[in-house]
Each structure stands twice: as C-alpha cells, then as structure tokens.
C-alpha positions in Angstrom: -96.7 35.1 54.5 -96.9 34.9 50.7 -100.1 34.3 48.9 -98.8 30.9 47.8 -97.9 29.9 51.3 -101.3 31.1 52.6 -103.0 29.1 49.9 -101.0 25.9 50.8 -101.9 26.4 54.5 -105.6 26.7 53.7 -105.3 23.7 51.4 -103.8 21.6 54.2 -106.3 22.9 56.7 -109.1 21.9 54.3 -107.5 18.4 53.8 -107.7 17.8 57.6 -111.1 19.5 58.2 -112.8 17.2 55.7 -112.5 14.3 58.2 -114.8 16.1 60.6 -117.8 16.2 58.2 -120.9 14.1 58.9 -120.2 11.7 55.9 -116.7 11.0 57.3 -118.0 10.4 60.8 -120.6 8.0 59.3 -117.8 6.3 57.4 -115.9 5.8 60.7 -119.0 4.0 62.2 -119.5 1.9 59.1 -115.8 0.9 59.1 -116.2 -0.3 62.7 -119.3 -2.3 61.8 -117.5 -3.8 58.8 -114.4 -4.8 60.8 -115.8 -6.3 64.0 -117.5 -9.4 62.4 -114.3 -10.3 60.5 -112.1 -10.0 63.6 -114.6 -12.0 65.7 -114.9 -14.9 63.2 -111.2 -14.8 62.1 -109.5 -14.4 65.5 -111.7 -14.7 68.5 -113.7 -17.6 67.4 -110.6 -19.8 67.0 -109.4 -18.7 70.4 -112.7 -19.6 72.0 -112.7 -23.1 70.3 -109.2 -23.8 71.4 -110.0 -22.6 74.9 -112.9 -25.2 74.8 -110.4 -28.0 73.9 -111.2 -28.3 70.2 -108.3 -29.8 68.2 -106.3 -27.5 65.9 -107.2 -29.3 62.7 -110.9 -28.8 63.3 -110.3 -25.1 64.2 -108.4 -24.8 60.9 -111.4 -26.0 59.0 -113.5 -23.2 60.5 -111.3 -20.7 58.6 -113.1 -21.7 55.5 -116.1 -19.7 56.5 -114.0 -16.6 55.8 -114.1 -17.5 52.1 -117.4 -15.7 52.0 -115.4 -12.5 52.0 -113.5 -13.6 48.9 -116.7 -14.9 47.2 -118.9 -11.9 48.0 -119.0 -10.8 44.4 -121.3 -13.8 43.7 -124.2 -12.2 45.5 -123.2 -8.5 45.2 -125.7 -8.1 42.3 -128.5 -9.0 44.8 -127.3 -6.2 47.2 -127.1 -3.9 44.2 -130.6 -4.4 42.9 -132.9 -6.3 45.2 -135.0 -4.2 47.6 -135.3 -5.3 51.3 -139.0 -5.4 52.2 -140.1 -2.6 54.5 -136.6 -1.2 55.2 -136.3 0.0 51.6 -139.1 2.4 51.9 -137.8 3.5 55.3 -134.0 3.8 54.7 -133.4 3.5 50.9 -131.5 0.7 49.1 -128.0 1.1 50.7 -128.9 1.7 54.4 -131.6 -1.0 54.3 -129.0 -3.6 53.2 -126.5 -2.3 55.8 -129.1 -2.7 58.6 -130.1 -6.1 57.3 -126.6 -7.4 57.2 -125.7 -6.0 60.6 -128.8 -7.8 62.0 -127.5 -11.0 60.6 -124.2 -10.5 62.4 -126.0 -9.8 65.7 -128.1 -13.0 65.3 -124.9 -15.0 64.5 -123.1 -13.6 67.6 -126.1 -14.3 69.8 -126.4 -17.9 68.6 -122.6 -18.5 69.2 -123.0 -17.2 72.7 -125.7 -19.8 73.4 -123.8 -22.8 72.0 -121.4 -25.3 73.6 -118.7 -26.5 71.2 -117.9 -29.4 73.4 -121.4 -30.7 73.0 -121.8 -30.2 69.2 -120.0 -28.1 66.6 -122.8 -28.0 64.1 -124.6 -25.0 65.7 -121.3 -23.3 66.0 -120.5 -23.9 62.3 -124.0 -22.6 61.3 -123.7 -19.5 63.4 -120.1 -18.8 62.2 -121.3 -19.2 58.6 -124.1 -16.7 59.3 -121.7 -14.3 60.9 -119.2 -14.5 58.1 -121.8 -14.3 55.3 -123.6 -11.4 56.9 -120.2 -9.6 57.5 -119.3 -10.1 53.8 -122.7 -8.8 52.7 -122.2 -5.9 55.0 -118.9 -5.1 53.3 -120.6 -5.1 49.9 -123.3 -2.7 51.1 -120.9 -0.4 52.9 -118.6 -0.2 49.9 -121.5 0.8 47.7 -122.6 3.4 50.3 -119.1 4.8 50.4 -118.6 5.1 46.7 -122.0 6.8 46.2 -121.7 9.2 49.1 -118.5 11.1 48.0 -116.9 12.1 44.7 -113.8 10.3 43.3 -111.4 13.0 44.7 -112.8 12.3 48.2 -112.6 8.5 48.1 -109.1 8.4 49.7 -110.4 10.3 52.7 -113.4 8.0 52.9 -111.0 5.0 52.8 -108.9 6.5 55.6 -112.0 7.0 57.8 -113.2 3.5 56.9 -109.9 1.9 57.8 -109.7 3.8 61.1 -113.1 2.4 62.0 -111.7 -1.0 61.1 -108.8 -0.4 63.6 -111.3 0.6 66.3 -113.1 -2.7 65.6 -109.8 -4.5 66.1 -109.3 -2.9 69.5 -112.9 -3.7 70.4 -112.5 -7.3 69.5 -109.5 -7.3 71.9 -111.8 -5.9 74.6 -114.1 -8.9 73.8 -111.2 -11.1 74.7 -110.6 -9.3 78.0 -114.3 -9.7 78.8 -114.0 -13.4 78.1 -111.2 -13.6 80.6 -113.0 -11.5 83.3 -116.4 -13.1 82.9 -116.9 -15.8 80.2 -117.2 -16.2 76.4 -121.0 -16.0 76.5 -120.9 -12.5 77.9 -118.1 -11.6 75.4 -120.1 -12.6 72.3 -123.2 -10.9 73.7 -121.2 -7.7 74.3 -120.0 -7.7 70.7 -123.5 -8.3 69.5 -124.6 -5.3 71.4 -121.9 -3.2 69.8 -123.1 -4.3 66.4 -126.7 -3.5 67.3 -125.6 0.1 68.3 -124.0 0.5 64.9 -127.2 -0.5 63.3 -129.1 2.1 65.3 -126.6 4.8 64.2 -127.3 3.9 60.5 -130.8 5.4 60.9 -129.2 8.8 61.4 -126.9 8.6 58.3 -127.7 10.0 55.0 -128.7 7.8 52.1 -126.6 8.6 49.0 -128.5 10.2 46.1 -127.1 7.6 43.6 -128.5 4.8 45.8 -131.9 6.5 46.0 -131.9 6.8 42.2 -131.4 3.1 41.6 -134.2 1.6 39.5 -135.9 -1.6 40.5 -135.5 -4.5 38.2 -138.2 -5.2 35.8 -139.1 -7.9 33.3 -138.7 -11.7 33.3 -136.3 -13.6 35.5 -133.8 -13.9 32.7 -133.9 -10.2 32.0 -133.4 -9.4 35.7 -130.4 -11.7 35.8 -128.9 -10.0 32.8 -129.4 -6.5 34.2 -128.2 -7.4 37.7 -125.3 -9.6 36.8 -124.2 -9.3 33.2 -124.6 -5.6 32.6 -122.3 -4.4 35.5 -119.5 -6.6 34.3 -120.1 -5.7 30.6 -120.2 -2.0 31.6 -116.8 -2.0 33.3 -115.2 -4.0 30.4 -116.7 -1.5 27.9 -115.5 1.5 29.8 -111.9 0.2 30.3 -111.6 -1.5 26.9 -108.2 -2.9 26.2 -106.9 -1.2 29.4 -108.9 -3.7 31.4 -105.9 -6.1 31.3 -103.2 -3.9 32.7 -105.7 -2.4 35.2 -106.7 -5.8 36.5 -103.1 -6.9 36.7 -102.2 -3.8 38.7 -105.1 -4.5 41.0 -103.8 -8.1 41.5 -100.2 -7.3 42.4 -100.2 -3.7 43.8 -100.5 -5.0 47.4 -98.7 -8.3 46.8 -95.7 -7.2 48.8 -97.8 -6.4 51.8 -99.6 -9.7 51.8 -96.6 -11.9 51.2 -94.2 -10.3 53.7 -96.9 -10.0 56.4 -97.3 -13.8 56.7 -93.6 -14.2 57.7 -93.2 -11.2 60.0 -94.4 -12.9 63.2 -92.2 -16.0 62.6 -89.2 -13.7 62.1 -89.9 -12.0 65.5 -90.0 -15.5 67.1 -86.9 -16.8 65.4 -84.9 -13.7 66.3 -85.9 -14.2 69.9 -88.0 -11.1 70.6 -90.2 -11.5 73.7 -93.9 -11.8 72.9 -94.8 -9.1 75.3 -92.3 -6.7 73.7 -93.7 -7.5 70.2 -97.3 -7.0 71.3 -96.5 -3.8 73.1 -94.8 -2.3 70.0 -97.6 -3.5 67.7 -100.3 -2.2 70.0 -98.6 1.1 70.9 -96.4 2.9 68.3 -97.4 0.3 65.6 -101.1 1.2 66.0 -100.4 4.9 66.0 -98.3 4.5 62.9 -101.1 2.7 61.1 -103.5 5.5 61.9 -101.0 8.1 60.8 -100.4 6.2 57.5 -104.2 6.0 56.8 -104.6 9.7 57.1 -101.4 10.4 55.3 -102.6 8.4 52.4 -105.9 10.4 52.3 -104.1 13.8 52.5 -101.6 12.7 49.8 -104.3 11.7 47.4 -106.2 14.9 48.1 -103.2 17.1 47.6 -101.2 15.4 44.9 -103.8 13.3 43.0 -104.5 9.6 43.1 -101.9 8.4 40.6 -99.1 10.2 42.3 -100.2 8.8 45.7 -100.2 5.3 44.2 -96.6 5.9 43.1 -95.6 7.1 46.6 -97.3 4.0 48.1 -95.1 1.7 46.0 -91.9 3.6 47.0 -92.6 3.4 50.8 -93.7 -0.2 50.5 -90.3 -1.1 48.8 -88.4 0.8 51.5 -90.3 -0.7 54.5 -90.2 -4.3 53.1 -86.5 -3.8 52.7 -86.4 -2.8 56.4 -87.4 -6.3 57.3 -84.5 -7.7 55.4 -82.3 -5.3 57.4 -84.0 -6.5 60.6 -83.4 -10.2 59.7 -79.8 -9.5 58.8 -78.7 -7.4 61.7 -81.1 -7.7 64.7 -80.7 -9.7 67.9 -83.3 -10.2 70.6 -82.0 -7.0 72.4 -82.4 -4.7 69.4 -85.9 -3.5 70.3 -85.3 -0.2 68.5 -84.8 -2.0 65.3 -88.0 -4.0 65.8 -89.8 -0.8 66.5 -88.5 0.9 63.4 -89.5 -2.0 61.2 -93.0 -2.3 62.6 -93.6 1.4 62.6 -92.4 1.8 59.0 -94.4 -1.1 57.8 -97.6 0.1 59.5 -97.2 3.6 58.0 -96.8 2.1 54.6 -99.6 -0.4 55.1 -102.0 2.4 56.2 -101.0 4.6 53.3 -101.4 2.0 50.6 -104.7 0.8 52.1 -106.1 4.3 51.7 -104.9 5.1 48.2 -105.6 1.6 46.9 -109.2 1.5 48.1 -109.6 5.0 46.5 -108.2 3.7 43.2 -110.6 0.7 43.2 -113.5 3.1 44.0 -112.5 5.3 41.1 -112.9 2.4 38.7 -116.5 1.8 39.7 -119.7 3.2 38.3 -121.9 4.4 41.1 -124.9 2.9 39.3 -123.3 -0.6 39.8 -121.1 0.2 42.8 -121.7 -3.0 44.9 -121.3 -5.5 42.0 -118.2 -3.9 40.4 -116.3 -3.1 43.6 -117.0 -6.5 45.0 -115.5 -8.0 41.8 -112.4 -5.9 42.0 -111.8 -6.3 45.7 -112.4 -10.1 45.6 -110.0 -10.5 42.7 -107.1 -8.8 44.4 -107.8 -10.5 47.7 -108.0 -14.0 46.2 -104.9 -13.7 44.1 -102.7 -12.1 46.8 -103.9 -14.4 49.5 -103.4 -17.5 47.3 -99.7 -16.5 46.6 -99.2 -15.6 50.3 -99.9 -19.2 51.1 -96.5 -20.1 49.6 -94.6 -17.5 51.8 -93.4 -20.1 54.2 -92.1 -22.3 51.3 -90.2 -19.4 49.8 -88.8 -18.3 53.2 -87.5 -21.8 53.9 -85.9 -22.0 50.5 -84.1 -18.6 50.4 -83.9 -17.5 54.1 -85.5 -14.4 55.7 -83.2 -11.8 54.2 -83.7 -12.9 50.6 -87.3 -13.5 51.3 -88.0 -9.9 52.3 -85.9 -8.6 49.5 -88.0 -10.6 47.1 -91.2 -9.3 48.6 -89.9 -5.8 48.3 -89.1 -6.5 44.6 -92.8 -7.3 44.0 -93.2 -3.5 43.8 -91.2 -3.4 40.5 -93.8 -5.0 38.2 -96.5 -3.0 39.9 -94.5 0.1 39.3 -94.0 -0.8 35.7 -97.8 -1.3 35.2 -98.6 1.9 37.1 -96.1 3.9 34.9 -97.7 2.6 31.7 -101.2 3.5 33.0 -100.0 7.0 34.1 -98.2 7.8 30.9 -100.4 6.1 28.3 -103.6 4.9 30.1 -107.1 6.0 29.3 -109.0 8.4 31.5 -111.0 5.4 32.9 -107.8 3.4 33.6 -106.5 6.4 35.6 -109.6 6.6 37.6 -110.6 10.0 36.2 -113.7 8.9 34.2 -116.7 11.2 34.8 -119.8 9.1 35.0 -122.9 10.4 33.4 -124.5 12.5 36.1 -127.5 13.2 33.8 -128.2 9.5 33.7 -128.2 9.4 37.5 -130.5 12.4 37.6 -132.9 10.8 35.1 -132.9 7.6 37.3 -133.6 9.7 40.3 -136.6 11.3 38.6 -138.2 8.0 38.0 -137.1 6.1 41.1 -139.3 5.8 44.1 -138.1 8.0 46.9 -137.7 6.4 50.4 -139.6 8.2 53.1 
C-alpha cells in the first residue's frame, strides 16, 4: 500500500471514528430530544384529535401552534443571555436552558394525557402551545450547544448525529402510536413524557461548552440589556458579512427549496399512480429510512473530507438528479412498478439526508459562538419560513402543469442556488464561505471574567 493510500485510509477511518466520541453521542441524544416534541405536536396530536371525533377544520387550526418553530428567533436572545435560576450555577447557560425546555415538553405532554378533547379543547390548546413553545426553545438551546461544542470543520458531523437522533425520535413517535392502539392515548402521551424526562437526565452527564460557560451576564439598564441581547447579535452578523449578507441570505432562502416544494406533492403522486399504502409505508420505513441515515453520514463525511463548499455543491447536484427521478416516476411508473418507487424514495432520502447535514453545517459556520442561539435561530427561521411559504403553492403549481413538469420545475430550483453558490465560492469573503475564524482571545477573556458553573 502506498503512503498516499495509507493516508487516505486513515483519513476515512478518522472520519468514521469521530461519530463515536462523547460529544457526538451527546448530540445524538439531543437530536432525539429536539425531534420528539415536534413529531408529537405535528403528527400524533392531530391523529389523537381525529380519533376523538374532532372535525378536520378544527384540527387544522391546531397546526398554528407549530409557528413557534418559525418564530423562535424572537425569544432566542433570551436563551442566549438570560440565566435560569439555580440550574445556571449547576449546569451552565446552555444545559440549563436545555433542561428547562425539556421540562416544559414533559409538562405539556402530561397535561395532554389528562385532557378530554370531547369535553373541552381549551386545555388541549394550552398544552399543545406549551409543548410547541418548549420544543422550539429547546431547538434554540440545542443549536447553541452544538455550535459551541465543536469547531466549524466538525459541524457537518454534529449535524449528521443530530439528524440521526431526530430520526430515532420519529420512530419513537411511531411507537407512541402503537402504544395508543394497544392501550390508550393517555398511556401513549405519558410514555413520550417519560422518554423526554430520560433525555433531560442524560443532559446532566454532558459537557457544557467552554464558549457557553464564558458568556457574560447582561449588565446595565433595561434598554442597554435589550441592545446587547437583541440588536448587537444582528448587527454583528451584518458587520461580519458586509455586502455579502445579501447573496448569503438568498442562498440560505433557496438552497433547500427543491426539497421543500417537491416533498409536498410526493405522497399525492404515490396515491394518483395507484401504489398501495402498505407498500409505500414499507418502502419509506425500510430502505427509505436506511437511505436517509446513510445520506446523513455521507454528508458529514463529504464535508469532513472535501470541505463545506464542495459538499454544498455535491448536495445541489444530487438534489437535481433525485428531483428529476420523481419526474421519471410520474412519467413512466404504474402501480406495479415498485422498484421504480423504491429507487425514487431511496434516492430522494439519500439526497435529503446529505443536504440536511451540509446545510446545517453551513448555517453553523455563519454564526458567532458568542451569539450562537440568536444568530442561528434567525438564519434557520428565515429559510424555514420562506421555503414553507412557497411550498404552500405546490398543489396549485402541480395542478397547473402536471406532475412531470412540476418535478422538473422543483429540480430546476437548484440552478439559482447553484449560481449563488458559485459566486460565493469564487468571489465571496471568508465569512460568506463559512471560513471566518472568530476571536478566540475574546472568548478566553470572557471566560476569565465569567462566573464558572459548579
């Protein structure tokens, strides 16, 4: 074996071994804790309400509680700067907020388990709002913990571990549905509350990131505190990116637009072709799930080996190809062509896992660890709101042009994203490319003056 081959083998081995480190295992647990509340409020709550005989229009209004995940940037500065009494001295700023938010989800699930939607929907609405608000707050705190716990070059790996935990949460929420069928919904919600409580207990064994420990408490008048907590983080990211803020924020807005828009019409396509629901579910839960997990780790390895910008380019290429595969499926498949269905789902899930990992890593690279919660919440909320808003018109577009042209159009959304990415790669500033080195001396000075958690 040549020296170069041996070096590449060691490099690949290191890229895989990194997932077995304590920080990655912690990220897996936190990904689970982040995903379970969303799946419970987004999917299982509506199932429960319909099972209880609540009309579809009322159930639809309950979807509004998930807007807290889009609006979380509004209270992210609080998570960034306000200390949680007692828990701050015990766990530090990041873990204290994580445990507090998880506690909110546990309380919300317990309240839901004790309510009867046929008697009154108000307690259900209050509990659902608490669950969604606590889940969104948990996302803010976990994103900050992730960004502060690993350097930029490791963020893709952290994103892969986080996303895998999210998938485990998806499977667990499905277990909650099975429990509801075998016992009742009360037991199901209590079981999910217990799972979240166990996650909170595991947080006590995780390491508080040094950057979080170093965060200074806010001082001065109320107005000064508002400026430092809210205005300064936004001013800081604008100052760092300068004129490149515009192309960067546009890239953030449209990089995953293809995924969002095509995903809405995938299930209607399966139905209209005539695929059996059991077959679709089996493909999604079997090879589809394995493909997603493979894509998540493939994205982490690609970013680690080739760099973040190249990984973003690869992500757009495979997104274009796999979106086009759905146009092929719509044009050629019949209800008996299960192999075509499998190829389309597997390809899309690999691409989805890959771009999830590298995109989260890119967003993380744009964030200053000193203002991690606020800046990351702003970026993630912006791309989520824009893409979800346009996705609402997916049905209108599909009706107007048909499935084949619809999926070709969603694939073509990668072209403007590729153009923006090319401009940033060739001409962009170091900050726009996610290669900005934050002032470690400033963090060290903060750590010297910041109170240390015990």
